C-alpha angles and dihedrals in degrees: 000000000000111000121187130209124198131178136176123198106182137053091244095058128080131192093234099095094045093046091048091053092045092051090045092059091049107263109171094196130025126198115204132197117188136193089263091065119084105270094223097040096052095180095192093052091047090050091047092051090050096046102045116108137200111294096022120127121214112212127195130183091228131358093239087064089060105040138029095213142004089262091052090048091052091049092052092044091051091049089053093045091054088057091046090246122144128226127211136175121208095206095041105049091181087066103084116123091189089074129064090238092054092049091052090050089053089049090053090048090052090052092048092048091049090049090049092051092050091050091051091050091050093048092047092050091047090049091052092050091048092049092049091050089054089052097253112152114230122212132010119358114257114262092212128046129225093267092053091046091053091048092050091049091050094046094050101038101034108021094041098236111161120246090240092053092047090050091051093046093051094036096238136117120271089245088063090055091050091050091050092050092048092048093048092048089052090055091052093055 
């Protein structure tokens, strides 16, 4: 069975052109998501992915109507492949997972998307290292300053105040007090 999927994402677009093309290629059912639907929820796409059966072919007018990114496209294509369902695009004739050529294109896309993800991870890690070297603190701002940390360390290690009491007094969790003590001991060494 040929099943169409159409989606619009702006006020200026309508589903008419997509639906016309999907009917023209013989789609027996067409699932439509409009701007009014929650962009992330996409109820019609979710329903389509649940209802397709082995041997069906999902057809879209253009791939950008189906997926928000290459990674999202690959996820949808893999979900369809696991159900033995094909995927075709009217505007991108090379995109036809029912043919060997189309499957190899998807394999190349998967490799490119994986490469892109690894580059992003590497750049992000390098950026974090660079920021730390410049003294930029990563993460949440510290609740207590250096003077308060020194006072807590002194109160617990020298004055004998319990960790629980220090935590209550400074309105922090006991784990914070333990981290402060550990950090201050490391500086003494």
